[in-house]
ZAMARGU-4260 file (C-alpha; in steps of 0.2 Angstrom, whole numbers, plus 5000, padded with zeros to 4 digits):
<rodrens>
0) 5135/4761/4642 | 5149/4769/4651 | 5139/4786/4649 | 5124/4778/4657 | 5134/4772/4672
5) 5141/4789/4674 | 5124/4797/4674 | 5118/4783/4687 | 5133/4787/4698 | 5129/4805/4698
10) 5111/4802/4703 | 5116/4791/4717 | 5128/4804/4723 | 5114/4817/4722 | 5102/4806/4731
15) 5115/4804/4746 | 5118/4822/4747 | 5099/4826/4748 | 5097/4812/4761 | 5111/4820/4771
20) 5102/4838/4769 | 5085/4833/4775 | 5090/4831/4793 | 5100/4848/4792 | 5084/4857/4785
25) 5074/4850/4800 | 5086/4854/4813 | 5087/4872/4806 | 5071/4877/4816 | 5074/4888/4831
30) 5093/4890/4832 | 5102/4898/4846 | 5107/4915/4839 | 5121/4918/4852 | 5139/4915/4848
35) 5148/4904/4860 | 5133/4902/4871 | 5140/4887/4881 | 5157/4895/4883 | 5166/4880/4874
40) 5174/4890/4860 | 5188/4898/4869 | 5191/4912/4881 | 5203/4927/4883 | 5210/4939/4897
45) 5200/4955/4894 | 5210/4971/4893 | 5225/4961/4898 | 5219/4958/4916 | 5224/4941/4922
50) 5209/4940/4935 | 5196/4944/4921 | 5195/4929/4910 | 5180/4930/4898 | 5173/4918/4885
55) 5176/4922/4866 | 5163/4934/4859 | 5158/4940/4876 | 5163/4956/4886 | 5163/4959/4905
60) 5158/4975/4914 | 5160/4979/4932 | 5158/4992/4946 | 5174/4997/4956 | 5174/5008/4972
65) 5156/5013/4970 | 5148/5016/4988 | 5132/5009/4994 | 5124/5001/4979 | 5106/4996/4982
70) 5106/5004/4999 | 5120/4992/5003 | 5136/4991/5013 | 5154/4996/5009 | 5162/5000/4992
75) 5161/4988/4977 | 5177/4979/4971 | 5182/4973/4954 | 5176/4955/4953 | 5186/4940/4947
80) 5180/4930/4933 | 5185/4912/4928 | 5180/4901/4913 | 5181/4885/4924 | 5186/4868/4917
85) 5176/4854/4925 | 5191/4844/4926 | 5197/4855/4940 | 5181/4855/4951 | 5178/4844/4966
90) 5167/4829/4962 | 5152/4836/4972 | 5152/4852/4962 | 5153/4845/4945 | 5134/4841/4945
95) 5130/4858/4952 | 5138/4872/4942 | 5139/4864/4924 | 5124/4863/4913 | 5133/4856/4898
100) 5151/4854/4891 | 5166/4856/4901 | 5166/4875/4904 | 5156/4886/4915 | 5158/4905/4919
105) 5161/4910/4937 | 5160/4928/4942 | 5164/4931/4961 | 5172/4942/4975 | 5174/4939/4993
110) 5171/4951/5007 | 5165/4965/4995 | 5150/4970/4986 | 5150/4967/4967 | 5140/4973/4952
115) 5144/4965/4935 | 5138/4961/4918 | 5141/4951/4903 | 5136/4957/4886 | 5136/4951/4868
120) 5133/4959/4851 | 5120/4950/4841 | 5118/4953/4822 | 5105/4948/4810 | 5089/4951/4820
125) 5073/4954/4811 | 5066/4971/4816 | 5049/4968/4823 | 5051/4950/4828 | 5050/4945/4846
130) 5065/4936/4854 | 5067/4926/4870 | 5083/4927/4880 | 5086/4913/4893 | 5100/4913/4905
135) 5103/4899/4919 | 5112/4908/4934 | 5117/4900/4950 | 5117/4912/4964 | 5132/4906/4975
140) 5131/4920/4989 | 5137/4914/5005 | 5134/4923/5022 | 5143/4910/5032 | 5150/4893/5032
145) 5145/4880/5046 | 5152/4862/5047 | 5157/4864/5029 | 5139/4869/5023 | 5135/4885/5014
150) 5123/4897/5024 | 5114/4909/5012 | 5110/4927/5016 | 5094/4929/5026 | 5090/4945/5017
155) 5082/4941/5000 | 5086/4959/4993 | 5105/4957/4994 | 5107/4947/4978 | 5099/4952/4962
160) 5099/4948/4943 | 5092/4956/4928 | 5093/4955/4909 | 5092/4968/4896 | 5093/4972/4877
165) 5099/4989/4868 | 5105/4995/4852 | 5123/4994/4848 | 5134/5006/4857 | 5124/5008/4873
170) 5134/5011/4889 | 5131/4998/4903 | 5118/5003/4915 | 5112/5017/4904 | 5093/5015/4908
175) 5088/5026/4894 | 5095/5015/4881 | 5094/4997/4889 | 5077/4989/4890 | 5079/4980/4906
180) 5068/4966/4913 | 5068/4972/4931 | 5077/4964/4945 | 5074/4947/4951 | 5079/4944/4969
185) 5076/4932/4984 | 5060/4942/4987 | 5052/4937/4970 | 5061/4921/4966 | 5061/4906/4977
190) 5073/4897/4980 | 5085/4910/4974 | 5101/4908/4984 | 5111/4892/4981 | 5099/4888/4967
195) 5100/4888/4947 | 5085/4897/4942 | 5083/4901/4923 | 5080/4919/4920 | 5069/4923/4904
200) 5068/4940/4895 | 5058/4943/4879 | 5060/4958/4869 | 5055/4965/4851 | 5070/4969/4839
205) 5071/4987/4835 | 5087/4986/4825 | 5096/4972/4815 | 5111/4972/4827 | 5108/4973/4846
210) 5117/4970/4862 | 5110/4958/4876 | 5115/4961/4894 | 5116/4949/4909 | 5118/4958/4925
215) 5121/4952/4943 | 5124/4961/4959 | 5127/4959/4978 | 5126/4974/4990 | 5134/4966/5005
220) 5152/4961/5008 | 5148/4942/5011 | 5162/4929/5012 | 5157/4925/4995 | 5147/4933/4981
225) 5147/4922/4967 | 5137/4919/4951 | 5139/4904/4939 | 5132/4905/4921 | 5131/4891/4908
230) 5122/4888/4892 | 5114/4905/4888 | 5101/4905/4873 | 5093/4918/4862 | 5079/4911/4851
235) 5067/4919/4838 | 5048/4918/4842 | 5034/4917/4830 | 5027/4935/4835 | 5031/4948/4822
240) 5025/4966/4822 | 5026/4973/4804 | 5024/4991/4811 | 5040/4991/4821 | 5053/5001/4811
245) 5072/5003/4814 | 5074/5016/4828 | 5082/5033/4824 | 5097/5033/4836 | 5098/5023/4852
250) 5082/5029/4861 | 5067/5027/4850 | 5056/5035/4862 | 5066/5052/4864 | 5071/5047/4881
255) 5054/5045/4888 | 5056/5026/4891 | 5066/5012/4885 | 5061/5002/4869 | 5045/4991/4873
260) 5048/4974/4879 | 5029/4968/4881 | 5020/4956/4869 | 5013/4963/4853 | 4996/4957/4850
265) 4989/4953/4833 | 4973/4963/4827 | 4958/4953/4833 | 4947/4947/4818 | 4929/4953/4817
270) 4916/4940/4821 | 4907/4933/4806 | 4891/4922/4808 | 4889/4906/4798 | 4873/4903/4788
275) 4865/4896/4802 | 4868/4910/4813 | 4881/4902/4823 | 4898/4912/4827 | 4913/4899/4829
280) 4930/4904/4834 | 4945/4893/4829 | 4958/4893/4843 | 4975/4901/4838 | 4991/4902/4848
285) 4990/4913/4863 | 4971/4912/4864 | 4963/4911/4882 | 4945/4911/4888 | 4947/4929/4894
290) 4955/4935/4878 | 4940/4928/4869 | 4928/4935/4882 | 4935/4952/4878 | 4935/4950/4860
295) 4917/4942/4858 | 4907/4951/4873 | 4899/4963/4862 | 4894/4950/4849 | 4887/4939/4863
300) 4878/4954/4871 | 4887/4951/4887 | 4900/4959/4898 | 4917/4952/4897 | 4915/4944/4914
305) 4899/4936/4909 | 4906/4930/4893 | 4920/4922/4902 | 4908/4910/4911 | 4896/4908/4896
310) 4910/4903/4882 | 4916/4888/4892 | 4898/4883/4896 | 4893/4883/4878 | 4908/4871/4874
315) 4906/4858/4887 | 4918/4866/4899 | 4935/4861/4892 | 4949/4862/4904 | 4962/4866/4890
320) 4960/4874/4874 | 4972/4868/4860 | 4976/4876/4843 | 4963/4872/4830 | 4949/4869/4842
325) 4932/4876/4836 | 4923/4885/4850 | 4905/4890/4849 | 4903/4909/4853 | 4885/4910/4848
330) 4875/4894/4845 | 4865/4891/4829 | 4847/4898/4829 | 4832/4890/4823 | 4826/4906/4814
335) 4838/4905/4800 | 4853/4915/4807 | 4845/4928/4818 | 4855/4923/4834 | 4867/4937/4832
340) 4854/4950/4831 | 4845/4943/4846 | 4861/4942/4856 | 4854/4955/4869 | 4839/4943/4873
345) 4852/4929/4875 | 4862/4939/4887 | 4847/4942/4898 | 4844/4924/4899 | 4862/4921/4903
350) 4862/4934/4916 | 4847/4925/4925 | 4857/4909/4925 | 4873/4915/4931 | 4869/4917/4950
355) 4862/4899/4950 | 4878/4894/4941 | 4889/4902/4953 | 4880/4893/4967 | 4885/4876/4959
360) 4904/4873/4959 | 4903/4862/4944 | 4894/4874/4933 | 4900/4891/4940 | 4916/4893/4950
365) 4926/4879/4941 | 4921/4886/4924 | 4927/4903/4928 | 4942/4903/4940 | 4948/4885/4939
370) 4944/4878/4921 | 4960/4866/4923 | 4966/4854/4935 | 4982/4865/4940 | 4982/4867/4958
375) 4978/4885/4964 | 4981/4893/4980 | 4976/4910/4987 | 4986/4918/5001 | 4985/4935/5010
380) 5002/4935/5019 | 5010/4953/5021 | 5025/4950/5011 | 5030/4939/4996 | 5045/4933/5005
385) 5034/4926/5019 | 5023/4917/5007 | 5034/4909/4995 | 5042/4896/5006 | 5024/4890/5011
390) 5020/4886/4993 | 5023/4869/4985 | 5038/4868/4973 | 5035/4871/4954 | 5022/4886/4956
395) 5019/4902/4948 | 5012/4914/4960 | 5003/4930/4954 | 4998/4946/4962 | 4989/4961/4954
400) 4989/4978/4963 | 4986/4996/4960 | 5002/5004/4956 | 4999/5021/4963 | 5017/5028/4960
405) 5019/5019/4944 | 5036/5011/4949 | 5031/4993/4945 | 5034/4988/4963 | 5020/4985/4976
410) 5021/4995/4992 | 5013/4985/5005 | 5006/5000/5014 | 4995/5009/5001 | 4995/4999/4985
415) 4980/4987/4987 | 4976/4970/4978 | 4964/4973/4964 | 4948/4963/4960 | 4941/4958/4943
420) 4957/4957/4933 | 4960/4941/4923 | 4976/4932/4922 | 4980/4917/4911 | 4994/4904/4911
425) 4998/4896/4894 | 5012/4885/4887 | 5016/4882/4868 | 5001/4893/4863 | 4989/4883/4873
430) 4980/4890/4888 | 4981/4880/4904 | 4971/4890/4915 | 4963/4908/4918 | 4960/4916/4935
435) 4950/4932/4939 | 4956/4941/4954 | 4944/4944/4968 | 4955/4957/4978 | 4955/4947/4994
440) 4972/4940/4993 | 4990/4946/4988 | 4995/4931/4979 | 4986/4917/4969 | 4997/4902/4965
445) 4996/4890/4951 | 5005/4875/4959 | 5013/4859/4954 | 5018/4864/4936 | 5029/4853/4926
450) 5046/4860/4922 | 5045/4871/4907 | 5042/4888/4900 | 5026/4897/4903 | 5018/4913/4897
455) 5009/4923/4911 | 4998/4937/4904 | 4986/4949/4912 | 4970/4956/4903 | 4965/4971/4913
460) 4948/4978/4913 | 4945/4992/4901 | 4947/5006/4914 | 4965/5001/4918 | 4982/4998/4910
465) 4997/4990/4916 | 5012/5001/4922 | 5025/4988/4915 | 5024/4972/4904 | 5007/4964/4903
470) 5015/4947/4899 | 5030/4938/4907 | 5039/4922/4901 | 5042/4911/4916 | 5054/4896/4917
475) 5050/4883/4929 | 5064/4871/4933 | 5069/4860/4947 | 5055/4865/4958 | 5057/4884/4958
480) 5042/4894/4964 | 5042/4911/4955 | 5030/4926/4958 | 5024/4938/4945 | 5018/4955/4949
485) 5006/4966/4938 | 5005/4984/4942 | 4989/4993/4936 | 4985/5011/4934 | 4969/5020/4928
490) 4968/5021/4909 | 4971/5037/4900 | 4956/5045/4891 | 4953/5036/4875 | 4962/5019/4880
495) 4946/5011/4887 | 4939/5008/4869 | 4956/5001/4862 | 4949/4983/4862 | 4935/4987/4852
500) 4945/4997/4839 | 4957/4982/4838 | 4943/4970/4835 | 4937/4981/4821 | 4954/4984/4813
505) 4955/4969/4801 | 4945/4954/4795 | 4957/4949/4782 | 4966/4933/4786 | 4980/4938/4774
510) 4982/4953/4785 | 4983/4943/4801 | 4995/4931/4794 | 5007/4945/4791 | 5010/4946/4810
515) 5017/4929/4811 | 5034/4924/4804 | 5037/4914/4789 | 5054/4908/4783 | 5061/4891/4784
520) 5054/4886/4801 | 5036/4889/4795 | 5039/4880/4778 | 5049/4865/4784 | 5035/4853/4780
525) 5034/4859/4762 | 5052/4858/4760 | 5053/4840/4766 | 5039/4835/4755 | 5047/4843/4740
530) 5064/4834/4744 | 5054/4818/4746 | 5047/4821/4728 | 5063/4824/4721 | 5070/4808/4729
535) 5056/4798/4721 | 5059/4805/4704 | 5077/4802/4704 | 5076/4785/4711 | 5064/4781/4697
540) 5076/4788/4684 | 5090/4777/4691 | 5080/4761/4690 | 5075/4766/4672 | 5093/4768/4667
545) 5098/4752/4675 | 5085/4743/4665 | 5090/4751/4649 | 5108/4746/4652
</rodrens>
C-alpha cells in the first residue's frame, strides 16, 4: 500500500511539473535574442570614464575632434552617456523617455556635434536565417528654448540614425564590413525630432556570432544634441536561405559590397493544373497580387500587368488575401482540362475586356491600384520634407525613381519617378494593398495605418533591378509618417529572365519547406498536444492506483 502511495505521489509531482512546463514551452516562441535589452540588468563606466556609463553587455563608440561631419559645423566632441533611473526624472518626462522598466539610456552633448554608437555581440544565430532588429530612439535635439518649450531644428538633415550588423571584430564605421540600413533623418521620417520612432533593420545571418550596431549623429552644435534609447529587440523570422554559408573572413563579397540585407525569396513553385483544367494557388506568407501576377503571367498567357487585373477579378476582387486562401488562376474548362493549353485565347478575351474594365472604377481601377480600403494619396511636391507634414498621421509614403548614379538617394533634378512598378504593403504575411506607379507623382501614400510592423516590397518590371533593398520593414507607432524610397537601374543582361528561372527551379513541396524555419516555434502545437496526451495517461494511471488501493 505504501509503495502505491509513493508511486501516486510521484505521478502527482510529475503532473505538476508538466503543467508548469506547458506555459514555458508556449512562451518560448520568438524570444528577444539580445542581452540586457531594456538596460535593467546593471551598468558600468566604460574604460573607467565617469561620463560614459553603459548598460552591461553593451559598448559605446564615439567620434572626438572630427571636423565637419555630414557637411556640418565645428568639431565633434565626446558625448556623455547615462543609464538614467526614472526616479530621478521630472514627472513630465517619465512618460516620454521610458518605454518600460526604470532605466533608459541617454546619449547627449550640448553645443557640439556628436557621432556615437552602441553595439552588442550576439551569439547563437542560425546562418541563413532572417532576423529583425527593432530600436526605439527618441531624438531629443533642441535648436532653442522658448518659454520653456523645446524648439527642434528646422533642418531635417542635421540629425540622423542608422542600424547595422557585421561579423565579430569589425571596427565601428567600417563600411566594408558593416551592413548598414542607410540613414534615417528628418527628411525621410516624420515626425523625427522630439519623437520616439521605432527603427527597424532586417538582415540575414552570415555567421553564428555577429555584432549589431545602433548609430546616431548630429552635425550642428545645438544647445542639446540628445538621443534616448529603451527596449531594443532582436527577433528571428521564419525566412531561411539554406544556400547562405558562413563567410570566409569579415567581408564575404571581397570588399565589393557589404553582406546582403534584402529579403530572400523562396523558389516559386510551378503551376500544376487540376484534373478539370483549373490552376489554383494556395496563398502563402508574403504573397501579393503582384507577386502572383509575375509568377503566373505565362501560365495565364498574359503580361504581368494584365494578370494583376485578372487574378483579383477571377476571385471576386478580395481586398485582402490571407494565408491558406485558394485563388483561381485559371478557371475550370468545359472541355476536360484544356484551359491551360488555350490560355493565349483567354488572354485575348481578357485584353479586350480590360479597357472597358478600366473605365469602370468598380471593376478596373479599384481592382488594380486600390484593392483595399487603406487610404492612398498621390502627391508631386518637389521634396519629401515638404510633403510629409501634409500627409495624415500613420502613413507609409512610397517613391520609386530611376537611380542614375546608383547611390540609393534620389536627386530631385535628374532622377525622375518611374511608372509601371508594383509596390505591396503587407502585415503578418497578409497583403494589405498593392499599388502600381504611374510616374506622375513623387510619393504615393498609404494612410491611416494602425500601429504595427509592415513590410513594404517592390516588384520591378523585368528590365529593372533595385539599387538597394527591395523590401523594408517599417514600424508605424504613435502617428508617425514614414517614406520609403526604391531606386531602380536597368537590369544587367540575363537578369530579365530571372523570374522565369526561379519559377522553374522547383515543384517539390519538400524543397520549398526547407526555406522556412522549423524548431520549437514551428512545432509548438505538436509539443502541447503531446504534453496533453501524457497528462491524460498519467492521470488515468493515478486514478487506477487509487482504486486498487
